[in-house]
All heavy atoms as TSV, in Angstrom:
chain	resi	resn	atom	element	x	y	z
A	1	MET	N	N	-19.757	37.705	20.960
A	1	MET	CA	C	-18.528	36.937	21.012
A	1	MET	C	C	-18.715	35.753	21.959
A	1	MET	O	O	-19.268	35.889	23.038
A	1	MET	CB	C	-17.390	37.819	21.500
A	1	MET	CG	C	-16.078	37.130	21.536
A	1	MET	SD	S	-14.808	38.363	21.899
A	1	MET	CE	C	-13.526	37.285	22.357
A	2	ILE	N	N	-18.204	34.588	21.530
A	2	ILE	CA	C	-18.314	33.386	22.335
A	2	ILE	C	C	-17.023	33.192	23.116
A	2	ILE	O	O	-15.936	33.216	22.549
A	2	ILE	CB	C	-18.568	32.150	21.444
A	2	ILE	CG1	C	-19.883	32.313	20.701
A	2	ILE	CG2	C	-18.564	30.885	22.271
A	2	ILE	CD1	C	-20.142	31.223	19.694
A	3	ASN	N	N	-17.145	33.027	24.421
A	3	ASN	CA	C	-15.974	32.774	25.244
A	3	ASN	C	C	-15.743	31.280	25.374
A	3	ASN	O	O	-16.686	30.518	25.549
A	3	ASN	CB	C	-16.154	33.374	26.641
A	3	ASN	CG	C	-16.168	34.876	26.610
A	3	ASN	OD1	O	-15.460	35.484	25.815
A	3	ASN	ND2	N	-16.969	35.473	27.458
A	4	GLU	N	N	-14.495	30.883	25.304
A	4	GLU	CA	C	-14.122	29.487	25.461
A	4	GLU	C	C	-14.133	29.125	26.942
A	4	GLU	O	O	-13.689	29.908	27.777
A	4	GLU	CB	C	-12.706	29.245	24.916
A	4	GLU	CG	C	-12.602	29.292	23.430
A	4	GLU	CD	C	-13.111	28.027	22.759
A	4	GLU	OE1	O	-12.940	26.929	23.285
A	4	GLU	OE2	O	-13.703	28.169	21.683
A	5	PRO	N	N	-14.615	27.927	27.270
A	5	PRO	CA	C	-14.486	27.469	28.655
A	5	PRO	C	C	-13.043	27.040	28.910
A	5	PRO	O	O	-12.248	26.907	27.981
A	5	PRO	CB	C	-15.427	26.262	28.703
A	5	PRO	CG	C	-15.462	25.765	27.298
A	5	PRO	CD	C	-15.315	26.992	26.432
A	6	GLU	N	N	-12.705	26.811	30.156
A	6	GLU	CA	C	-11.381	26.295	30.483
A	6	GLU	C	C	-11.311	24.846	30.020
A	6	GLU	O	O	-12.208	24.056	30.276
A	6	GLU	CB	C	-11.145	26.367	31.986
A	6	GLU	CG	C	-9.762	25.954	32.379
A	6	GLU	CD	C	-9.509	26.157	33.857
A	6	GLU	OE1	O	-9.996	27.153	34.418
A	6	GLU	OE2	O	-8.840	25.306	34.444
A	7	TRP	N	N	-10.242	24.510	29.305
A	7	TRP	CA	C	-10.110	23.155	28.778
A	7	TRP	C	C	-9.541	22.226	29.836
A	7	TRP	O	O	-8.562	22.547	30.503
A	7	TRP	CB	C	-9.182	23.130	27.562
A	7	TRP	CG	C	-9.711	23.865	26.379
A	7	TRP	CD1	C	-10.969	23.771	25.860
A	7	TRP	CD2	C	-9.020	24.795	25.564
A	7	TRP	NE1	N	-11.091	24.587	24.763
A	7	TRP	CE2	C	-9.907	25.227	24.556
A	7	TRP	CE3	C	-7.737	25.298	25.572
A	7	TRP	CZ2	C	-9.540	26.131	23.579
A	7	TRP	CZ3	C	-7.380	26.202	24.605
A	7	TRP	CH2	C	-8.271	26.617	23.618
A	8	ILE	N	N	-10.141	21.074	29.985
A	8	ILE	CA	C	-9.610	20.016	30.844
A	8	ILE	C	C	-9.179	18.896	29.905
A	8	ILE	O	O	-10.010	18.322	29.199
A	8	ILE	CB	C	-10.662	19.531	31.851
A	8	ILE	CG1	C	-11.059	20.687	32.770
A	8	ILE	CG2	C	-10.133	18.332	32.637
A	8	ILE	CD1	C	-12.191	20.381	33.704
A	9	LEU	N	N	-7.903	18.605	29.888
A	9	LEU	CA	C	-7.345	17.641	28.945
A	9	LEU	C	C	-7.069	16.320	29.661
A	9	LEU	O	O	-6.168	16.243	30.493
A	9	LEU	CB	C	-6.054	18.187	28.337
A	9	LEU	CG	C	-6.178	19.572	27.686
A	9	LEU	CD1	C	-4.808	20.079	27.260
A	9	LEU	CD2	C	-7.123	19.519	26.501
A	10	PRO	N	N	-7.811	15.264	29.335
A	10	PRO	CA	C	-7.646	13.980	30.032
A	10	PRO	C	C	-6.530	13.111	29.451
A	10	PRO	O	O	-6.612	11.887	29.475
A	10	PRO	CB	C	-9.021	13.330	29.830
A	10	PRO	CG	C	-9.459	13.827	28.489
A	10	PRO	CD	C	-8.948	15.257	28.431
A	11	ILE	N	N	-5.468	13.722	28.969
A	11	ILE	CA	C	-4.407	13.005	28.274
A	11	ILE	C	C	-3.796	11.900	29.138
A	11	ILE	O	O	-3.613	10.776	28.690
A	11	ILE	CB	C	-3.312	13.975	27.796
A	11	ILE	CG1	C	-3.892	14.937	26.764
A	11	ILE	CG2	C	-2.117	13.237	27.221
A	11	ILE	CD1	C	-2.989	16.108	26.446
A	12	GLU	N	N	-3.478	12.208	30.379
A	12	GLU	CA	C	-2.771	11.233	31.215
A	12	GLU	C	C	-3.638	10.036	31.595
A	12	GLU	O	O	-3.120	9.019	32.050
A	12	GLU	CB	C	-2.220	11.906	32.467
A	12	GLU	CG	C	-3.281	12.536	33.355
A	12	GLU	CD	C	-2.645	13.383	34.431
A	12	GLU	OE1	O	-1.781	12.884	35.165
A	12	GLU	OE2	O	-3.032	14.554	34.526
A	13	TYR	N	N	-4.940	10.104	31.382
A	13	TYR	CA	C	-5.842	9.002	31.719
A	13	TYR	C	C	-6.159	8.099	30.530
A	13	TYR	O	O	-6.844	7.098	30.691
A	13	TYR	CB	C	-7.144	9.544	32.309
A	13	TYR	CG	C	-6.895	10.404	33.523
A	13	TYR	CD1	C	-7.065	11.780	33.462
A	13	TYR	CD2	C	-6.447	9.841	34.710
A	13	TYR	CE1	C	-6.811	12.583	34.565
A	13	TYR	CE2	C	-6.186	10.637	35.815
A	13	TYR	CZ	C	-6.374	11.998	35.731
A	13	TYR	OH	O	-6.115	12.792	36.826
A	14	LEU	N	N	-5.665	8.465	29.349
A	14	LEU	CA	C	-5.934	7.671	28.153
A	14	LEU	C	C	-5.018	6.456	28.063
A	14	LEU	O	O	-3.835	6.541	28.397
A	14	LEU	CB	C	-5.721	8.511	26.890
A	14	LEU	CG	C	-6.647	9.676	26.606
A	14	LEU	CD1	C	-6.214	10.385	25.341
A	14	LEU	CD2	C	-8.077	9.214	26.499
A	15	GLU	N	N	-5.570	5.360	27.578
A	15	GLU	CA	C	-4.770	4.202	27.200
A	15	GLU	C	C	-4.391	4.396	25.729
A	15	GLU	O	O	-5.061	5.141	25.004
A	15	GLU	CB	C	-5.585	2.919	27.358
A	15	GLU	CG	C	-6.029	2.632	28.786
A	15	GLU	CD	C	-4.874	2.296	29.715
A	15	GLU	OE1	O	-3.883	1.713	29.234
A	15	GLU	OE2	O	-4.962	2.628	30.899
A	16	VAL	N	N	-3.346	3.721	25.275
A	16	VAL	CA	C	-2.943	3.805	23.875
A	16	VAL	C	C	-4.116	3.384	22.997
A	16	VAL	O	O	-4.764	2.371	23.252
A	16	VAL	CB	C	-1.710	2.919	23.604
A	16	VAL	CG1	C	-1.382	2.887	22.122
A	16	VAL	CG2	C	-0.512	3.424	24.399
A	17	GLY	N	N	-4.434	4.203	21.994
A	17	GLY	CA	C	-5.536	3.937	21.078
A	17	GLY	C	C	-6.833	4.644	21.444
A	17	GLY	O	O	-7.735	4.744	20.616
A	18	GLN	N	N	-6.954	5.141	22.662
A	18	GLN	CA	C	-8.159	5.873	23.067
A	18	GLN	C	C	-8.060	7.325	22.610
A	18	GLN	O	O	-6.965	7.846	22.384
A	18	GLN	CB	C	-8.345	5.831	24.581
A	18	GLN	CG	C	-8.737	4.489	25.110
A	18	GLN	CD	C	-8.965	4.532	26.617
A	18	GLN	OE1	O	-8.264	5.225	27.345
A	18	GLN	NE2	N	-9.954	3.776	27.071
A	19	SER	N	N	-9.223	7.987	22.506
A	19	SER	CA	C	-9.248	9.379	22.082
A	19	SER	C	C	-10.295	10.159	22.870
A	19	SER	O	O	-11.120	9.576	23.555
A	19	SER	CB	C	-9.552	9.477	20.588
A	19	SER	OG	O	-10.894	9.098	20.327
A	20	PHE	N	N	-10.215	11.465	22.738
A	20	PHE	CA	C	-11.251	12.353	23.285
A	20	PHE	C	C	-11.487	13.475	22.290
A	20	PHE	O	O	-10.635	13.804	21.472
A	20	PHE	CB	C	-10.878	12.903	24.670
A	20	PHE	CG	C	-9.636	13.761	24.695
A	20	PHE	CD1	C	-9.717	15.128	24.492
A	20	PHE	CD2	C	-8.394	13.203	24.943
A	20	PHE	CE1	C	-8.582	15.925	24.532
A	20	PHE	CE2	C	-7.251	13.982	24.987
A	20	PHE	CZ	C	-7.347	15.350	24.783
A	21	PHE	N	N	-12.688	14.059	22.362
A	21	PHE	CA	C	-13.087	15.164	21.494
A	21	PHE	C	C	-13.464	16.342	22.362
A	21	PHE	O	O	-14.203	16.197	23.338
A	21	PHE	CB	C	-14.294	14.752	20.633
A	21	PHE	CG	C	-14.827	15.861	19.767
A	21	PHE	CD1	C	-14.226	16.162	18.561
A	21	PHE	CD2	C	-15.927	16.601	20.165
A	21	PHE	CE1	C	-14.713	17.191	17.763
A	21	PHE	CE2	C	-16.417	17.621	19.378
A	21	PHE	CZ	C	-15.810	17.926	18.168
A	22	ILE	N	N	-12.946	17.514	22.020
A	22	ILE	CA	C	-13.313	18.746	22.718
A	22	ILE	C	C	-13.859	19.724	21.691
A	22	ILE	O	O	-13.137	20.128	20.771
A	22	ILE	CB	C	-12.115	19.371	23.459
A	22	ILE	CG1	C	-11.612	18.413	24.536
A	22	ILE	CG2	C	-12.507	20.716	24.064
A	22	ILE	CD1	C	-10.418	18.930	25.311
A	23	PRO	N	N	-15.148	20.105	21.822
A	23	PRO	CA	C	-15.691	21.105	20.900
A	23	PRO	C	C	-15.093	22.475	21.201
A	23	PRO	O	O	-14.867	22.821	22.362
A	23	PRO	CB	C	-17.196	21.082	21.183
A	23	PRO	CG	C	-17.349	20.445	22.511
A	23	PRO	CD	C	-16.135	19.609	22.759
A	24	THR	N	N	-14.827	23.248	20.152
A	24	THR	CA	C	-14.230	24.569	20.322
A	24	THR	C	C	-14.455	25.409	19.073
A	24	THR	O	O	-14.565	24.874	17.975
A	24	THR	CB	C	-12.722	24.472	20.626
A	24	THR	OG1	O	-12.187	25.789	20.816
A	24	THR	CG2	C	-11.958	23.798	19.516
A	25	VAL	N	N	-14.525	26.703	19.249
A	25	VAL	CA	C	-14.586	27.609	18.095
A	25	VAL	C	C	-13.188	28.131	17.763
A	25	VAL	O	O	-13.005	28.835	16.783
A	25	VAL	CB	C	-15.560	28.794	18.342
A	25	VAL	CG1	C	-16.980	28.282	18.463
A	25	VAL	CG2	C	-15.165	29.603	19.549
A	26	LYS	N	N	-12.205	27.773	18.597
A	26	LYS	CA	C	-10.812	28.192	18.392
A	26	LYS	C	C	-9.912	26.957	18.434
A	26	LYS	O	O	-9.238	26.688	19.433
A	26	LYS	CB	C	-10.393	29.174	19.483
A	26	LYS	CG	C	-11.208	30.455	19.484
A	26	LYS	CD	C	-10.772	31.363	20.600
A	26	LYS	CE	C	-11.625	32.615	20.625
A	26	LYS	NZ	N	-11.248	33.494	21.738
A	27	PRO	N	N	-9.884	26.171	17.348
A	27	PRO	CA	C	-9.120	24.925	17.402
A	27	PRO	C	C	-7.600	25.108	17.475
A	27	PRO	O	O	-6.927	24.284	18.086
A	27	PRO	CB	C	-9.523	24.202	16.120
A	27	PRO	CG	C	-10.065	25.248	15.221
A	27	PRO	CD	C	-10.629	26.319	16.098
A	28	ALA	N	N	-7.045	26.148	16.898
A	28	ALA	CA	C	-5.588	26.315	16.904
A	28	ALA	C	C	-5.026	26.441	18.325
A	28	ALA	O	O	-4.052	25.748	18.658
A	28	ALA	CB	C	-5.174	27.497	16.038
A	29	PRO	N	N	-5.581	27.288	19.193
A	29	PRO	CA	C	-5.055	27.349	20.566
A	29	PRO	C	C	-5.235	26.032	21.326
A	29	PRO	O	O	-4.394	25.671	22.145
A	29	PRO	CB	C	-5.865	28.466	21.227
A	29	PRO	CG	C	-6.396	29.283	20.110
A	29	PRO	CD	C	-6.576	28.347	18.959
A	30	LEU	N	N	-6.311	25.303	21.031
A	30	LEU	CA	C	-6.520	24.012	21.694
A	30	LEU	C	C	-5.476	23.001	21.222
A	30	LEU	O	O	-4.937	22.243	22.028
A	30	LEU	CB	C	-7.932	23.496	21.445
A	30	LEU	CG	C	-8.272	22.145	22.071
A	30	LEU	CD1	C	-7.979	22.113	23.565
A	30	LEU	CD2	C	-9.726	21.796	21.806
A	31	LEU	N	N	-5.168	22.979	19.921
A	31	LEU	CA	C	-4.115	22.092	19.426
A	31	LEU	C	C	-2.787	22.384	20.123
A	31	LEU	O	O	-2.063	21.466	20.513
A	31	LEU	CB	C	-3.940	22.255	17.912
A	31	LEU	CG	C	-5.005	21.637	17.029
A	31	LEU	CD1	C	-4.800	22.076	15.581
A	31	LEU	CD2	C	-5.003	20.131	17.130
A	32	TYR	N	N	-2.485	23.649	20.295
A	32	TYR	CA	C	-1.250	24.050	20.969
A	32	TYR	C	C	-1.255	23.585	22.429
A	32	TYR	O	O	-0.256	23.065	22.924
A	32	TYR	CB	C	-1.073	25.567	20.881
A	32	TYR	CG	C	0.173	26.066	21.554
A	32	TYR	CD1	C	1.421	25.886	20.970
A	32	TYR	CD2	C	0.111	26.711	22.776
A	32	TYR	CE1	C	2.585	26.336	21.587
A	32	TYR	CE2	C	1.258	27.165	23.407
A	32	TYR	CZ	C	2.481	26.974	22.811
A	32	TYR	OH	O	3.636	27.423	23.431
A	33	ALA	N	N	-2.382	23.751	23.112
A	33	ALA	CA	C	-2.488	23.339	24.517
A	33	ALA	C	C	-2.313	21.830	24.661
A	33	ALA	O	O	-1.629	21.358	25.577
A	33	ALA	CB	C	-3.833	23.781	25.091
A	34	VAL	N	N	-2.924	21.064	23.762
A	34	VAL	CA	C	-2.788	19.603	23.790
A	34	VAL	C	C	-1.333	19.212	23.553
A	34	VAL	O	O	-0.789	18.353	24.257
A	34	VAL	CB	C	-3.718	18.938	22.750
A	34	VAL	CG1	C	-3.384	17.464	22.588
A	34	VAL	CG2	C	-5.175	19.107	23.149
A	35	ASP	N	N	-0.690	19.835	22.578
A	35	ASP	CA	C	0.707	19.528	22.269
A	35	ASP	C	C	1.612	19.815	23.462
A	35	ASP	O	O	2.454	18.990	23.830
A	35	ASP	CB	C	1.148	20.322	21.040
A	35	ASP	CG	C	2.540	19.955	20.579
A	35	ASP	OD1	O	2.796	18.745	20.390
A	35	ASP	OD2	O	3.371	20.864	20.411
A	36	CYS	N	N	1.434	20.960	24.089
A	36	CYS	CA	C	2.258	21.334	25.248
A	36	CYS	C	C	2.036	20.379	26.418
A	36	CYS	O	O	2.989	19.942	27.067
A	36	CYS	CB	C	1.960	22.768	25.680
A	36	CYS	SG	S	2.570	24.005	24.534
A	37	ALA	N	N	0.774	20.041	26.698
A	37	ALA	CA	C	0.460	19.136	27.805
A	37	ALA	C	C	1.031	17.747	27.545
A	37	ALA	O	O	1.586	17.113	28.449
A	37	ALA	CB	C	-1.050	19.058	28.015
A	38	SER	N	N	0.927	17.276	26.312
A	38	SER	CA	C	1.454	15.957	25.966
A	38	SER	C	C	2.969	15.908	26.161
A	38	SER	O	O	3.495	14.944	26.727
A	38	SER	CB	C	1.128	15.610	24.511
A	38	SER	OG	O	-0.255	15.513	24.324
A	39	LYS	N	N	3.651	16.935	25.701
A	39	LYS	CA	C	5.102	16.982	25.848
A	39	LYS	C	C	5.501	17.040	27.316
A	39	LYS	O	O	6.447	16.377	27.732
A	39	LYS	CB	C	5.675	18.174	25.088
A	39	LYS	CG	C	5.682	17.963	23.592
A	39	LYS	CD	C	6.240	19.160	22.864
A	39	LYS	CE	C	6.198	18.900	21.364
A	39	LYS	NZ	N	6.602	20.064	20.587
A	40	ARG	N	N	4.776	17.830	28.099
A	40	ARG	CA	C	5.074	17.960	29.523
A	40	ARG	C	C	4.916	16.619	30.241
A	40	ARG	O	O	5.689	16.275	31.141
A	40	ARG	CB	C	4.161	19.013	30.161
A	40	ARG	CG	C	4.532	19.347	31.596
A	40	ARG	CD	C	3.624	20.400	32.215
A	40	ARG	NE	N	2.328	19.814	32.515
A	40	ARG	CZ	C	1.186	20.074	31.900
A	40	ARG	NH1	N	1.152	20.941	30.913
A	40	ARG	NH2	N	0.063	19.489	32.240
A	41	LEU	N	N	3.915	15.826	29.825
A	41	LEU	CA	C	3.645	14.535	30.448
A	41	LEU	C	C	4.477	13.401	29.836
A	41	LEU	O	O	4.467	12.285	30.359
A	41	LEU	CB	C	2.157	14.193	30.302
A	41	LEU	CG	C	1.196	15.097	31.069
A	41	LEU	CD1	C	-0.236	14.869	30.601
A	41	LEU	CD2	C	1.326	14.862	32.561
A	42	GLY	N	N	5.157	13.659	28.721
A	42	GLY	CA	C	5.929	12.628	28.054
A	42	GLY	C	C	5.061	11.588	27.366
A	42	GLY	O	O	5.419	10.421	27.278
A	43	ILE	N	N	3.898	12.019	26.880
A	43	ILE	CA	C	2.933	11.130	26.231
A	43	ILE	C	C	2.822	11.536	24.766
A	43	ILE	O	O	2.682	12.715	24.457
A	43	ILE	CB	C	1.560	11.223	26.923
A	43	ILE	CG1	C	1.678	10.709	28.356
A	43	ILE	CG2	C	0.502	10.459	26.144
A	43	ILE	CD1	C	0.422	10.923	29.193
A	44	ARG	N	N	2.855	10.563	23.857
A	44	ARG	CA	C	2.721	10.841	22.427
A	44	ARG	C	C	1.250	10.864	22.044
A	44	ARG	O	O	0.504	9.932	22.360
A	44	ARG	CB	C	3.435	9.767	21.598
A	44	ARG	CG	C	4.924	9.655	21.811
A	44	ARG	CD	C	5.757	10.592	20.954
A	44	ARG	NE	N	5.306	10.712	19.590
A	44	ARG	CZ	C	5.779	10.030	18.559
A	44	ARG	NH1	N	6.725	9.134	18.723
A	44	ARG	NH2	N	5.308	10.229	17.346
A	45	THR	N	N	0.835	11.931	21.375
A	45	THR	CA	C	-0.546	12.078	20.926
A	45	THR	C	C	-0.573	12.545	19.479
A	45	THR	O	O	0.425	13.059	18.964
A	45	THR	CB	C	-1.332	13.090	21.788
A	45	THR	OG1	O	-0.691	14.362	21.707
A	45	THR	CG2	C	-1.440	12.647	23.235
A	46	LYS	N	N	-1.725	12.394	18.859
A	46	LYS	CA	C	-1.969	12.917	17.511
A	46	LYS	C	C	-3.321	13.596	17.552
A	46	LYS	O	O	-4.309	13.002	17.991
A	46	LYS	CB	C	-1.966	11.772	16.494
A	46	LYS	CG	C	-2.006	12.215	15.080
A	46	LYS	CD	C	-0.696	12.864	14.705
A	46	LYS	CE	C	-0.689	13.207	13.229
A	46	LYS	NZ	N	0.455	13.968	12.844
A	47	SER	N	N	-3.391	14.852	17.108
A	47	SER	CA	C	-4.634	15.618	17.169
A	47	SER	C	C	-5.019	16.143	15.794
A	47	SER	O	O	-4.151	16.491	14.987
A	47	SER	CB	C	-4.479	16.812	18.119
A	47	SER	OG	O	-4.183	16.373	19.420
A	48	TYR	N	N	-6.312	16.194	15.558
A	48	TYR	CA	C	-6.858	16.708	14.305
A	48	TYR	C	C	-8.034	17.630	14.583
A	48	TYR	O	O	-8.820	17.371	15.508
A	48	TYR	CB	C	-7.368	15.566	13.411
A	48	TYR	CG	C	-6.293	14.656	12.918
A	48	TYR	CD1	C	-6.033	13.459	13.563
A	48	TYR	CD2	C	-5.538	14.984	11.798
A	48	TYR	CE1	C	-5.044	12.607	13.111
A	48	TYR	CE2	C	-4.543	14.136	11.340
A	48	TYR	CZ	C	-4.298	12.953	11.999
A	48	TYR	OH	O	-3.320	12.110	11.549
A	49	ILE	N	N	-8.177	18.665	13.775
A	49	ILE	CA	C	-9.383	19.490	13.799
A	49	ILE	C	C	-10.440	18.710	13.037
A	49	ILE	O	O	-10.190	18.259	11.920
A	49	ILE	CB	C	-9.134	20.861	13.145
A	49	ILE	CG1	C	-8.059	21.619	13.926
A	49	ILE	CG2	C	-10.440	21.657	13.068
A	49	ILE	CD1	C	-7.581	22.881	13.240
A	50	THR	N	N	-11.591	18.523	13.649
A	50	THR	CA	C	-12.636	17.714	13.037
A	50	THR	C	C	-14.007	18.230	13.462
A	50	THR	O	O	-14.109	19.209	14.186
A	50	THR	CB	C	-12.451	16.222	13.417
A	50	THR	OG1	O	-13.363	15.436	12.686
A	50	THR	CG2	C	-12.640	15.994	14.896
A	51	GLU	N	N	-15.027	17.557	13.010
A	51	GLU	CA	C	-16.408	17.927	13.336
A	51	GLU	C	C	-17.121	16.696	13.883
A	51	GLU	O	O	-16.933	15.583	13.394
A	51	GLU	CB	C	-17.114	18.412	12.081
A	51	GLU	CG	C	-18.463	19.009	12.325
A	51	GLU	CD	C	-19.084	19.517	11.045
A	51	GLU	OE1	O	-18.453	20.355	10.372
A	51	GLU	OE2	O	-20.190	19.049	10.722
A	52	LYS	N	N	-17.902	16.897	14.928
A	52	LYS	CA	C	-18.687	15.813	15.511
A	52	LYS	C	C	-20.082	16.351	15.794
A	52	LYS	O	O	-20.228	17.351	16.502
A	52	LYS	CB	C	-18.040	15.308	16.804
A	52	LYS	CG	C	-18.808	14.186	17.471
A	52	LYS	CD	C	-18.110	13.751	18.737
A	52	LYS	CE	C	-18.923	12.667	19.430
A	52	LYS	NZ	N	-18.301	12.296	20.699
A	53	GLU	N	N	-21.066	15.704	15.237
A	53	GLU	CA	C	-22.464	16.099	15.429
A	53	GLU	C	C	-22.675	17.588	15.140
A	53	GLU	O	O	-23.368	18.290	15.872
A	53	GLU	CB	C	-22.929	15.735	16.835
A	53	GLU	CG	C	-22.887	14.245	17.116
A	53	GLU	CD	C	-23.223	13.886	18.542
A	53	GLU	OE1	O	-23.611	14.777	19.327
A	53	GLU	OE2	O	-23.087	12.705	18.882
A	54	GLY	N	N	-22.019	18.071	14.105
A	54	GLY	CA	C	-22.181	19.454	13.681
A	54	GLY	C	C	-21.367	20.474	14.455
A	54	GLY	O	O	-21.504	21.672	14.231
A	55	MET	N	N	-20.506	20.005	15.387
A	55	MET	CA	C	-19.696	20.923	16.194
A	55	MET	C	C	-18.233	20.817	15.779
A	55	MET	O	O	-17.695	19.712	15.670
A	55	MET	CB	C	-19.812	20.588	17.677
A	55	MET	CG	C	-21.171	20.851	18.263
A	55	MET	SD	S	-21.233	20.502	20.027
A	55	MET	CE	C	-21.136	18.721	20.022
A	56	LEU	N	N	-17.598	21.953	15.562
A	56	LEU	CA	C	-16.175	22.007	15.280
A	56	LEU	C	C	-15.419	21.692	16.556
A	56	LEU	O	O	-15.831	22.098	17.648
A	56	LEU	CB	C	-15.791	23.409	14.784
A	56	LEU	CG	C	-14.330	23.640	14.436
A	56	LEU	CD1	C	-13.920	22.776	13.243
A	56	LEU	CD2	C	-14.097	25.109	14.155
A	57	GLY	N	N	-14.317	20.980	16.436
A	57	GLY	CA	C	-13.545	20.668	17.632
A	57	GLY	C	C	-12.242	19.985	17.296
A	57	GLY	O	O	-11.819	19.936	16.138
A	58	VAL	N	N	-11.607	19.462	18.323
A	58	VAL	CA	C	-10.321	18.780	18.198
A	58	VAL	C	C	-10.455	17.380	18.790
A	58	VAL	O	O	-10.930	17.233	19.914
A	58	VAL	CB	C	-9.207	19.563	18.920
A	58	VAL	CG1	C	-7.908	18.773	18.951
A	58	VAL	CG2	C	-8.988	20.913	18.257
A	59	ARG	N	N	-10.063	16.367	18.012
A	59	ARG	CA	C	-10.004	14.996	18.509
A	59	ARG	C	C	-8.526	14.632	18.683
A	59	ARG	O	O	-7.708	14.873	17.813
A	59	ARG	CB	C	-10.662	14.010	17.566
A	59	ARG	CG	C	-10.522	12.576	18.085
A	59	ARG	CD	C	-11.527	11.604	17.564
A	59	ARG	NE	N	-12.905	11.920	17.799
A	59	ARG	CZ	C	-13.584	11.653	18.912
A	59	ARG	NH1	N	-12.987	11.113	19.954
A	59	ARG	NH2	N	-14.858	11.941	18.987
A	60	THR	N	N	-8.210	14.060	19.848
A	60	THR	CA	C	-6.852	13.677	20.176
A	60	THR	C	C	-6.796	12.208	20.535
A	60	THR	O	O	-7.604	11.740	21.331
A	60	THR	CB	C	-6.335	14.529	21.357
A	60	THR	OG1	O	-6.324	15.897	20.986
A	60	THR	CG2	C	-4.928	14.116	21.779
A	61	TRP	N	N	-5.825	11.490	19.935
A	61	TRP	CA	C	-5.589	10.080	20.231
A	61	TRP	C	C	-4.263	9.942	20.956
A	61	TRP	O	O	-3.291	10.629	20.638
A	61	TRP	CB	C	-5.470	9.252	18.947
A	61	TRP	CG	C	-6.750	8.972	18.275
A	61	TRP	CD1	C	-7.556	7.878	18.428
A	61	TRP	CD2	C	-7.387	9.789	17.282
A	61	TRP	NE1	N	-8.656	7.973	17.615
A	61	TRP	CE2	C	-8.576	9.130	16.891
A	61	TRP	CE3	C	-7.084	11.007	16.699
A	61	TRP	CZ2	C	-9.441	9.654	15.944
A	61	TRP	CZ3	C	-7.937	11.525	15.759
A	61	TRP	CH2	C	-9.097	10.859	15.401
A	62	ARG	N	N	-4.208	9.014	21.902
A	62	ARG	CA	C	-2.934	8.654	22.501
A	62	ARG	C	C	-2.332	7.576	21.609
A	62	ARG	O	O	-2.944	6.546	21.370
A	62	ARG	CB	C	-3.100	8.135	23.925
A	62	ARG	CG	C	-1.770	7.794	24.550
A	62	ARG	CD	C	-1.864	7.499	25.998
A	62	ARG	NE	N	-0.531	7.172	26.508
A	62	ARG	CZ	C	-0.252	7.029	27.775
A	62	ARG	NH1	N	-1.208	7.153	28.673
A	62	ARG	NH2	N	0.968	6.728	28.153
A	63	ILE	N	N	-1.115	7.820	21.115
A	63	ILE	CA	C	-0.500	6.864	20.200
A	63	ILE	C	C	0.661	6.095	20.838
A	63	ILE	O	O	1.117	5.116	20.283
A	63	ILE	CB	C	-0.044	7.538	18.894
A	63	ILE	CG1	C	0.937	8.675	19.167
A	63	ILE	CG2	C	-1.246	8.033	18.114
A	63	ILE	CD1	C	1.523	9.300	17.910
A	64	ARG	N	N	1.170	6.520	21.961
A	64	ARG	CA	C	2.212	5.812	22.703
A	64	ARG	C	C	2.235	6.239	24.128
A	64	ARG	O	O	1.905	7.284	24.509
A	64	ARG	CB	C	3.582	6.088	22.112
A	64	ARG	CG	C	4.080	4.934	21.293
A	64	ARG	CD	C	5.537	5.055	21.025
A	64	ARG	NE	N	5.664	5.265	19.583
A	64	ARG	CZ	C	6.723	5.775	19.015
A	64	ARG	NH1	N	7.733	6.154	19.713
A	64	ARG	NH2	N	6.789	5.923	17.735
């Protein structure tokens, strides 16, 4: 079994239009964590489950 590391979400440091990618084997809990953090900070984001260099993960953009 693969354990997930603790996620560090750089949402508050993003400018509008910037994004970050976090590789994960459990994208649903990460999407939830990003959504909760964004709402708490009052920042609008859009996240998608995607693949980068063969790794499953979540990419998040700051949209406002």
